[in-house]
VOSE-837534 format. One record per residue (C-alpha): chain; x, y, z. Coordinates in Angstrom, 1 decimal. Example, Ala and Ser with C-alpha at 12.3 -4.5 7.8 and 13.67 -1.06 7.14 Angstrom:
<tilums>
TILUM   c        u        v        w
TILUM   A     12.3     -4.5      7.8
TILUM   A     13.7     -1.1      7.1
</tilums>
This chain:
<tilums>
TILUM   c        u        v        w
TILUM   A    116.6    111.5    116.1
TILUM   A    113.1    111.0    117.5
TILUM   A    113.0    107.9    119.8
TILUM   A    110.2    106.5    117.7
TILUM   A    111.8    106.8    114.3
TILUM   A    113.7    103.5    114.1
TILUM   A    110.7    101.5    115.4
TILUM   A    108.1    103.0    113.0
TILUM   A    110.6    103.0    110.2
TILUM   A    111.1     99.2    110.5
TILUM   A    109.8     97.7    107.3
TILUM   A    108.9     94.1    108.5
TILUM   A    105.3     94.3    109.7
TILUM   A    105.5     91.1    111.8
TILUM   A    108.9     90.7    113.5
TILUM   A    109.2     90.8    117.3
TILUM   A    112.6     89.2    117.5
TILUM   A    114.4     92.1    115.7
TILUM   A    112.2     94.9    117.1
TILUM   A    112.1     94.0    120.8
TILUM   A    115.0     96.3    121.6
TILUM   A    113.6     99.1    119.4
TILUM   A    110.2     98.7    121.0
TILUM   A    111.5     98.8    124.5
TILUM   A    113.6    101.9    123.8
TILUM   A    110.6    103.6    122.2
TILUM   A    108.4    102.8    125.2
TILUM   A    111.0    104.2    127.6
TILUM   A    111.2    107.4    125.6
TILUM   A    107.5    107.7    125.4
TILUM   A    107.0    107.2    129.1
TILUM   A    109.7    109.7    130.0
TILUM   A    108.1    112.2    127.7
TILUM   A    104.7    111.8    129.3
TILUM   A    106.1    111.9    132.8
TILUM   A    107.8    115.3    132.1
TILUM   A    104.8    116.8    130.3
TILUM   A    101.8    115.4    132.3
TILUM   A    101.8    115.8    136.1
TILUM   A     98.9    113.5    136.6
TILUM   A    100.5    110.6    134.7
TILUM   A    103.8    111.2    136.6
TILUM   A    101.8    111.0    139.8
TILUM   A    100.2    107.7    138.8
TILUM   A    103.6    106.1    138.1
TILUM   A    105.1    107.4    141.3
TILUM   A    102.3    106.0    143.4
TILUM   A    103.0    102.6    141.7
TILUM   A    106.8    103.1    142.4
TILUM   A    107.5    102.7    138.7
TILUM   A    110.6    104.0    136.8
TILUM   A    111.7    103.1    133.3
TILUM   A    115.0    101.7    134.6
TILUM   A    112.9     98.7    135.9
TILUM   A    112.4     97.7    132.2
TILUM   A    115.7     96.2    131.1
TILUM   A    114.4     93.9    128.4
TILUM   A    111.2     93.6    126.4
TILUM   A    110.2     90.8    128.8
TILUM   A    109.9     93.6    131.5
TILUM   A    107.2     95.5    129.7
TILUM   A    104.6     94.1    132.0
TILUM   A    106.1     96.2    134.8
TILUM   A    104.8     99.4    133.2
TILUM   A    101.5    100.3    134.9
TILUM   A     98.5    100.1    132.5
TILUM   A     95.7    102.6    132.7
TILUM   A     92.1    101.3    132.1
TILUM   A     90.4    102.7    129.1
TILUM   A     87.6    103.6    131.5
TILUM   A     90.0    106.1    133.2
TILUM   A     90.2    108.1    130.0
TILUM   A     86.4    108.1    129.8
TILUM   A     86.4    109.9    133.2
TILUM   A     89.5    112.0    133.1
TILUM   A     91.1    114.3    130.5
TILUM   A     94.8    113.5    130.5
TILUM   A     96.9    115.4    128.0
TILUM   A    100.7    115.7    127.6
TILUM   A    100.6    118.7    125.3
TILUM   A     98.5    121.8    124.7
TILUM   A     95.3    121.1    122.7
TILUM   A     96.4    123.6    120.1
TILUM   A     99.2    121.2    119.2
TILUM   A     96.8    118.4    118.4
TILUM   A     95.9    118.3    114.7
TILUM   A     93.1    115.8    115.3
TILUM   A     90.7    115.5    118.2
TILUM   A     88.5    112.5    118.6
TILUM   A     86.4    110.5    121.1
TILUM   A     85.8    106.8    121.7
TILUM   A     82.4    105.5    120.6
TILUM   A     81.0    105.8    124.2
TILUM   A     78.7    102.8    123.9
TILUM   A     78.2    102.8    127.7
TILUM   A     77.5    106.6    127.7
TILUM   A     81.1    107.8    128.6
TILUM   A     83.6    108.8    126.0
TILUM   A     87.4    109.1    126.0
TILUM   A     88.5    112.5    124.8
TILUM   A     91.7    112.2    122.9
TILUM   A     94.0    114.2    120.7
TILUM   A     96.7    113.3    118.3
TILUM   A     99.8    115.3    117.3
TILUM   A    101.1    115.6    113.7
TILUM   A    104.3    113.6    114.2
TILUM   A    102.5    110.7    115.9
TILUM   A    100.0    110.6    113.1
TILUM   A    102.9    110.5    110.6
TILUM   A    104.1    107.4    112.3
TILUM   A    100.6    106.0    112.3
TILUM   A    100.4    106.6    108.5
TILUM   A    103.7    104.7    108.0
TILUM   A    102.5    101.8    110.0
TILUM   A     99.1    101.7    108.3
TILUM   A    100.6    101.8    104.8
TILUM   A    102.9     98.9    105.5
TILUM   A    100.1     96.9    107.1
TILUM   A     97.7     97.6    104.2
TILUM   A    100.3     96.6    101.6
TILUM   A    101.2     93.4    103.5
TILUM   A     97.5     92.3    103.7
TILUM   A     96.8     93.2    100.1
TILUM   A     94.4     96.1    100.8
TILUM   A     96.0     98.6     98.4
TILUM   A     94.7     99.0     94.9
TILUM   A     94.9    101.7     92.2
TILUM   A     91.6    100.5     90.7
TILUM   A     88.7    102.7     91.8
TILUM   A     86.1    101.0     94.0
TILUM   A     82.5    101.6     95.0
TILUM   A     82.1    101.8     98.8
TILUM   A     79.5    100.8    101.3
TILUM   A     80.3    102.2    104.8
TILUM   A     78.6    100.2    107.5
TILUM   A     79.0    103.1    109.9
TILUM   A     78.3    106.7    110.3
TILUM   A     77.7    109.3    107.6
TILUM   A     80.2    112.2    108.4
TILUM   A     78.7    115.0    110.4
TILUM   A     80.4    117.9    112.3
TILUM   A     78.9    116.6    115.5
TILUM   A     80.5    113.1    115.2
TILUM   A     84.1    113.1    116.5
TILUM   A     84.5    109.4    117.1
TILUM   A     87.7    107.6    116.2
TILUM   A     85.8    104.8    114.5
TILUM   A     84.1    107.3    112.1
TILUM   A     87.5    108.7    111.2
TILUM   A     89.1    105.3    110.7
TILUM   A     86.3    104.0    108.5
TILUM   A     86.6    107.0    106.3
TILUM   A     90.4    106.6    106.2
TILUM   A     89.9    103.0    104.9
TILUM   A     88.6    104.6    101.7
TILUM   A     92.2    105.7    101.0
TILUM   A     93.3    102.1    100.2
TILUM   A     91.5    102.3     96.8
TILUM   A     90.2    105.4     95.0
TILUM   A     86.5    105.9     95.8
TILUM   A     83.9    106.3     93.1
TILUM   A     80.7    106.3     95.1
TILUM   A     79.8    105.8     98.7
TILUM   A     76.7    104.9    100.7
TILUM   A     76.4    104.9    104.5
TILUM   A     74.5    102.5    106.8
TILUM   A     73.8    105.3    109.4
TILUM   A     72.5    108.5    108.0
TILUM   A     72.3    111.8    110.0
TILUM   A     68.8    113.1    109.8
TILUM   A     67.0    115.6    112.1
TILUM   A     69.7    115.5    114.8
TILUM   A     70.3    111.8    115.0
TILUM   A     71.5    108.8    113.1
TILUM   A     69.1    106.4    111.4
TILUM   A     69.7    102.9    110.0
TILUM   A     69.6    102.9    106.2
TILUM   A     69.2     99.2    105.3
TILUM   A     66.8     99.9    102.4
TILUM   A     69.3    102.4    100.9
TILUM   A     72.1     99.9    101.3
TILUM   A     70.2     97.2     99.5
TILUM   A     69.4     99.4     96.5
TILUM   A     72.9    100.6     96.3
TILUM   A     74.4     97.1     96.4
TILUM   A     72.1     96.1     93.5
TILUM   A     73.5     99.1     91.5
TILUM   A     77.1     98.3     92.4
TILUM   A     76.6     94.6     91.3
TILUM   A     75.7     95.8     87.8
TILUM   A     78.9     97.9     87.4
TILUM   A     82.4     96.7     86.5
TILUM   A     84.2     98.2     89.6
TILUM   A     85.0     96.3     92.8
TILUM   A     82.9     96.9     95.9
TILUM   A     84.5     97.5     99.3
TILUM   A     82.2     97.0    102.3
TILUM   A     83.7     98.6    105.4
TILUM   A     82.4     98.9    109.0
TILUM   A     80.6     97.2    111.8
TILUM   A     80.1     93.4    111.5
TILUM   A     76.7     93.7    113.1
TILUM   A     75.4     95.9    110.3
TILUM   A     76.9     93.5    107.7
TILUM   A     75.0     90.7    109.4
TILUM   A     71.7     92.7    109.4
TILUM   A     72.2     93.6    105.8
TILUM   A     72.8     90.0    104.7
TILUM   A     69.8     88.8    106.6
TILUM   A     67.6     91.4    104.9
TILUM   A     68.9     90.4    101.5
TILUM   A     68.3     86.7    102.3
TILUM   A     64.8     87.4    103.5
TILUM   A     64.1     89.2    100.2
TILUM   A     65.5     86.3     98.2
TILUM   A     68.3     88.5     96.8
TILUM   A     71.6     86.9     95.9
TILUM   A     74.3     89.1     94.2
TILUM   A     77.6     88.4     92.5
TILUM   A     79.7     91.5     93.2
TILUM   A     82.5     92.3     90.8
TILUM   A     86.0     90.6     91.1
TILUM   A     88.3     92.2     93.6
TILUM   A     85.4     93.1     95.9
TILUM   A     86.3     93.0     99.6
TILUM   A     84.8     93.0    103.1
TILUM   A     86.7     95.0    105.7
TILUM   A     85.2     94.8    109.2
TILUM   A     86.0     96.6    112.4
TILUM   A     84.5     98.2    115.5
TILUM   A     83.1     95.0    117.0
TILUM   A     79.4     94.1    117.6
TILUM   A     79.0     96.7    120.4
TILUM   A     75.4     96.8    121.8
TILUM   A     74.4     94.1    119.2
TILUM   A     76.6     91.4    120.9
TILUM   A     73.6     89.1    121.5
TILUM   A     73.2     88.8    117.7
TILUM   A     76.9     88.0    117.2
TILUM   A     77.7     85.0    115.0
TILUM   A     80.9     83.1    114.4
TILUM   A     83.2     84.4    111.7
TILUM   A     82.9     81.3    109.7
TILUM   A     79.1     81.6    109.6
TILUM   A     79.3     85.3    108.7
TILUM   A     81.8     84.7    105.9
TILUM   A     79.6     81.8    104.6
TILUM   A     76.7     84.2    104.4
TILUM   A     78.9     86.7    102.6
TILUM   A     79.8     84.1     99.9
TILUM   A     76.2     82.9     99.4
TILUM   A     74.6     86.4     99.3
TILUM   A     77.4     88.6     97.8
TILUM   A     79.7     86.2     96.0
TILUM   A     82.8     87.4     98.0
TILUM   A     85.1     84.6     99.1
TILUM   A     86.5     84.2    102.5
TILUM   A     90.0     85.1    101.3
TILUM   A     88.7     88.6    100.5
TILUM   A     87.3     89.2    104.0
TILUM   A     89.4     91.1    106.6
TILUM   A     88.7     92.2    110.1
TILUM   A     90.4     94.9    112.1
TILUM   A     90.9     95.2    115.9
TILUM   A     91.8     98.3    117.8
TILUM   A     90.8    100.8    120.4
TILUM   A     90.4    104.6    120.4
TILUM   A     93.0    104.6    123.3
TILUM   A     95.5    102.4    121.4
TILUM   A     96.6    103.8    118.0
TILUM   A     97.8    100.6    116.5
TILUM   A     96.3     98.5    113.7
TILUM   A     95.6     94.8    113.9
TILUM   A     94.4     93.0    110.7
TILUM   A     93.5     89.4    110.4
TILUM   A     95.7     87.0    108.5
TILUM   A     94.5     84.4    106.0
TILUM   A     93.4     82.2    108.9
TILUM   A     91.5     85.2    110.4
TILUM   A     93.8     85.7    113.4
TILUM   A     95.0     89.1    114.8
TILUM   A     98.8     88.7    114.9
TILUM   A    100.5     91.4    116.9
TILUM   A    102.6     93.7    114.6
TILUM   A    106.1     94.9    115.1
TILUM   A    104.7     98.3    116.3
TILUM   A    102.8     97.2    119.4
TILUM   A    102.8     94.5    122.1
TILUM   A    100.0     92.7    123.9
TILUM   A     99.9     91.4    127.4
TILUM   A     97.1     89.3    128.9
TILUM   A     96.6     90.0    132.6
TILUM   A     94.8     88.1    135.3
TILUM   A     91.5     89.7    136.1
TILUM   A     92.1     89.3    139.8
TILUM   A     95.7     90.3    140.3
TILUM   A     96.6     92.0    137.0
TILUM   A     99.7     89.7    136.8
TILUM   A    100.7     88.7    133.3
TILUM   A     99.4     85.4    132.1
TILUM   A    101.0     82.8    129.8
TILUM   A    100.0     81.8    126.3
TILUM   A     96.6     80.1    126.1
TILUM   A     95.1     81.7    129.3
TILUM   A     92.1     84.1    129.4
TILUM   A     92.4     87.5    130.9
TILUM   A     92.1     91.2    130.3
TILUM   A     93.8     92.7    127.3
TILUM   A     96.7     95.1    127.9
TILUM   A     97.8     97.0    124.8
TILUM   A    101.1     98.8    124.5
TILUM   A    102.1    101.4    121.9
TILUM   A    104.7    104.2    122.2
TILUM   A    103.3    106.1    119.1
TILUM   A    101.6    109.2    120.6
TILUM   A    103.0    112.1    122.7
TILUM   A     99.7    113.9    123.0
TILUM   A     98.0    111.6    125.5
TILUM   A     99.7    109.1    127.8
TILUM   A     98.2    106.0    126.2
TILUM   A    101.4    104.1    126.0
TILUM   A     99.9    101.2    128.1
TILUM   A     96.2    100.7    128.4
TILUM   A     94.1     97.8    129.7
TILUM   A     90.7     97.3    128.0
TILUM   A     87.5     95.6    129.0
TILUM   A     88.1     93.0    126.3
TILUM   A     88.8     89.5    127.4
TILUM   A     91.4     87.7    125.3
TILUM   A     93.9     85.0    124.8
TILUM   A     97.4     85.3    123.4
TILUM   A     98.5     82.4    121.3
TILUM   A    102.0     81.5    119.9
TILUM   A    102.3     82.5    116.3
TILUM   A    103.2     79.0    115.0
TILUM   A     99.8     77.8    116.2
TILUM   A     98.1     79.7    113.4
TILUM   A     99.7     78.1    110.4
TILUM   A     99.6     81.2    108.2
TILUM   A    103.4     81.7    108.3
TILUM   A    103.4     84.8    110.5
TILUM   A    105.6     84.2    113.5
TILUM   A    104.4     86.8    116.0
TILUM   A    101.8     85.9    118.6
TILUM   A     98.1     86.4    117.8
TILUM   A     95.3     87.7    119.9
TILUM   A     92.0     86.0    120.2
TILUM   A     89.2     88.2    121.5
TILUM   A     86.5     86.2    123.4
TILUM   A     84.2     88.8    124.9
TILUM   A     83.9     91.9    126.9
TILUM   A     83.9     92.3    130.7
TILUM   A     80.9     94.7    130.6
TILUM   A     81.9     97.2    133.3
TILUM   A     80.0    100.0    135.0
TILUM   A     83.1    101.1    136.9
TILUM   A     86.7    100.2    137.6
TILUM   A     85.8     98.2    140.7
TILUM   A     83.4     95.9    138.8
TILUM   A     85.9     95.2    136.0
TILUM   A     87.4     92.1    137.5
TILUM   A     84.0     90.7    138.5
TILUM   A     82.6     91.1    135.0
TILUM   A     85.8     89.6    133.6
TILUM   A     85.6     86.7    136.0
TILUM   A     82.0     85.9    135.0
TILUM   A     83.0     85.6    131.3
TILUM   A     86.2     83.7    132.1
TILUM   A     84.4     81.1    134.2
TILUM   A     81.8     80.6    131.4
TILUM   A     84.7     79.7    129.1
TILUM   A     86.7     77.6    131.7
TILUM   A     83.6     75.9    133.2
TILUM   A     84.8     76.7    136.7
TILUM   A     84.0     79.3    139.3
TILUM   A     87.1     81.1    140.5
TILUM   A     86.9     83.6    143.4
TILUM   A     87.8     87.0    141.9
TILUM   A     88.4     90.2    143.7
TILUM   A     89.2     93.7    142.5
TILUM   A     92.5     93.6    140.7
TILUM   A     92.8     97.4    140.6
TILUM   A     94.7     98.5    143.8
TILUM   A     93.3    101.2    146.0
TILUM   A     94.8    104.5    145.3
TILUM   A     96.2    103.2    141.9
TILUM   A     94.5    106.1    140.1
</tilums>
């Protein structure tokens, strides 16, 4: 039996208590696989003096060295031949560098199982056809980004009738299609089928502002949904609170807050996080999250701000079992939410805009002190020779 089978076959989407042992065993199996198939990854772990025997319980997962997502943007690190990867993709490359990733069939099958259970749990599946607005990229052979693939995959949750894109590929580049989106929405509003709006929250905000300025208020058909993901990226200065955005959605499109969902993820972390009814990202059974101090990389307790370390043993193609992002976050106890889900939930509070590994902690520190109101002395938490 594959070491991942029991974990990704577990039917309860949010249950850490009964999956801690399954998760630990899957992580150990995944790390051992990558060590024996990727010399570079084995070298990284040896330089850190790490062996899987050091993880005796799920509480020891923090001992596993985490690779910065930036590392994958600068190095190609594979644990199998590219011909064995059925999908190849890149990160969005907002800062100009892209992670080059590949995913094998068996790992994708586990991803499909996970996604189906998550979608069913959060009420995203429907047999009724829907009209789609994709607030993202029109498919093109030159676009290999993970976000483009996941936005398209979201159309599998309900049969698609029609689709309009926010970013159209014309003459070698993408162009924003706000006027087309407005016209399409008007058409959709006059038809009996639900509308599903999927993609970047920034483009939803721009679209809502355009409709407001034109004095347009629509009442989209019952069952219509908003499904956001990908973050605000380079439009972070325009970012608004979720409550304000969902209030605009209600007044402009007639879609209630209960039908608004947001997703969190990373190209280098093949796990799905979907907001609960209180708009929090609870950590599913199939992944774990550690918040690390920006200075020392030591794990932090609940309620403390630090760099987000994501753990998933899903893929054997690339050693992305434990990655640390440039997101700053806080992990909260599940019972603080009030939605009924018991697993901890992740709050994303910003990004530690980095130009290199050595500036990561400094950038994180700046955002953390803005939140704390103090000025901690931060140094580089990434040890010399770590990578």
